[in-house]
VOGU-3710 file (C-alpha; in Angstrom, 3 decimals, decimal comma):
1> mtrqldplsv> -11,709/-1,094/-25,153  -9,955/-0,891/-21,777  -6,926/-2,888/-20,837  -6,488/-3,992/-17,304  -2,724/-3,630/-16,017  -1,124/-6,290/-14,235  -0,224/-5,088/-10,759  2,983/-7,051/-10,665  4,054/-5,342/-13,815  2,755/-1,807/-12,605
11> grvigevvds> 4,686/-2,474/-9,433  7,842/-3,593/-11,243  7,911/-6,925/-9,724  7,808/-8,458/-13,257  10,884/-7,216/-14,683  13,020/-6,289/-11,594  12,490/-9,458/-9,571  10,934/-12,056/-11,906  10,212/-12,519/-15,872  6,742/-12,440/-16,808
21> fipcvkltvt> 4,830/-15,760/-15,957  1,312/-16,925/-16,008  0,001/-17,380/-12,420  -1,537/-21,076/-12,036  -1,652/-21,440/-8,264  -3,724/-19,375/-5,766  -1,208/-17,814/-3,171  -2,791/-16,061/-0,089  -0,656/-14,348/2,496  -2,244/-13,161/5,705
31> ynsnkqvsng> -0,788/-11,263/8,615  -2,361/-11,135/12,044  -5,260/-13,378/10,970  -7,059/-10,341/8,961  -4,552/-8,515/6,937  -4,333/-9,954/3,452  -1,488/-9,101/1,421  -2,667/-7,499/-1,977  -0,431/-6,271/-4,744  0,762/-2,756/-4,289
41> helmpsvita> -1,048/-2,055/-0,890  0,761/-0,681/2,060  0,990/-2,737/5,345  2,506/-1,137/8,552  5,547/-2,698/10,109  3,775/-3,300/13,273  1,575/-5,672/11,219  4,252/-7,750/9,476  6,455/-8,559/12,676  4,709/-11,871/13,286
51> kprveigged> 4,892/-14,639/10,780  2,064/-14,606/8,196  -0,283/-17,402/7,389  0,544/-18,760/3,781  -1,995/-20,748/1,993  -1,269/-22,317/-1,323  -4,148/-23,658/-3,479  -4,399/-26,187/-5,857  -5,627/-29,844/-6,669  -2,270/-31,672/-6,572
61> lraaytlvmt> -1,834/-32,498/-2,902  1,692/-34,214/-3,914  3,232/-30,934/-5,130  5,968/-29,344/-3,339  6,625/-25,535/-3,339  9,579/-23,141/-2,516  8,338/-19,784/-1,222  10,943/-16,726/-1,140  10,240/-13,180/0,243  12,578/-10,674/-1,010
71> dpdvpgpsdp> 13,051/-6,849/-0,710  14,235/-5,541/-4,141  14,534/-1,950/-2,904  17,770/-2,358/-0,628  18,861/0,115/0,561  16,347/2,325/-1,023  13,977/2,457/-4,091  15,907/5,288/-5,581  19,103/3,273/-5,677  18,643/-0,210/-5,006
81> ylrehlhwer> 22,258/-1,213/-5,584  22,070/-3,926/-2,908  19,045/-5,635/-4,568  17,685/-8,029/-3,672  17,597/-8,889/0,153  16,328/-12,305/0,945  13,898/-12,607/3,997  12,667/-15,957/3,532  13,319/-19,100/1,587  11,479/-22,238/1,470
91> dcelrdtets> 10,652/-23,049/5,177  8,742/-19,682/5,602  11,106/-18,771/8,612  10,437/-15,145/9,461  13,689/-13,383/9,226  14,645/-9,800/9,813  11,845/-7,527/8,311  12,941/-4,215/9,634  12,042/-1,399/7,074  13,926/1,709/6,207
101> hwihryvfvl> 12,474/5,270/5,956  11,716/4,926/2,387  9,032/2,777/1,141  9,930/-0,819/0,154  8,254/-3,560/-1,637  8,256/-6,978/-0,216  7,726/-9,720/-2,603  6,563/-13,246/-2,075  7,301/-15,571/-5,017  6,002/-19,044/-5,267
111> frqkarhtvr> 7,658/-21,805/-7,338  6,597/-25,270/-7,898  9,486/-27,820/-7,233  10,256/-30,296/-9,582  11,173/-32,918/-6,978  11,009/-32,661/-3,194  13,957/-31,680/-1,123  16,005/-30,712/-4,132  16,345/-26,910/-3,406  19,631/-25,601/-1,807
121> ppasrdlfnt> 19,600/-22,434/0,455  21,392/-19,563/-0,915  24,869/-18,584/0,103  23,820/-15,372/1,396  20,633/-13,359/1,950  22,292/-10,246/0,809  22,468/-9,490/-3,101  20,049/-12,265/-3,585  18,739/-12,815/-6,941  15,312/-14,676/-7,384
131> rtfaeenglg> 16,020/-15,497/-11,109  19,418/-17,006/-10,506  18,142/-18,928/-7,239  15,308/-20,405/-9,413  17,609/-21,277/-12,271  20,078/-22,796/-10,116  17,683/-25,008/-8,439  15,788/-25,942/-11,436  12,486/-24,198/-10,410  11,431/-22,537/-13,669
141> lpvaavyfna> 9,143/-19,451/-13,575  7,023/-18,797/-10,619  3,590/-20,135/-10,216  2,251/-17,276/-8,123  3,547/-13,902/-6,659  2,281/-11,285/-4,529  3,783/-8,043/-2,966  3,164/-5,260/-0,628  4,735/-1,998/0,302  5,893/-0,975/3,987
151> qretacrrr> 7,905/1,986/5,476  8,682/2,652/9,166  5,734/4,029/10,801  7,465/6,984/12,179  8,637/7,971/8,658  7,489/11,611/7,759  4,529/11,395/5,188  3,447/14,360/3,230  -0,284/14,850/2,492
//
């Protein structure tokens, strides 16, 4: 019997960014109308400069959500001593997404709010911690997450 591995675990999103959770809401992130974010796939920086379309599925139209986008590989994946850098929080405003020569993971994490307008913005985008942010705002575990990899298009690549 083969066991399918969860891509969030394989990509170390679970463990390094969030604790294990059961996804219960459909989260779709699409850049440039046709580049859908899929776990572990690579997107070129030229594709991710524009604000993506974010779709949140579900039956409860009264539910409020908080979406964060972080880079857990700052300044580089081999020594991410500045982990995490917050790119987005809550209002989905696109912030600096310049990538380095190293491959970085960019992680979208969706939380269901317990009540509307109760999430406080973090004090800093640097040294952001998704778990701490969720705890400080009473968000609990995520309801969905997706990540992609990116690096500068001019970075040298070996074949």
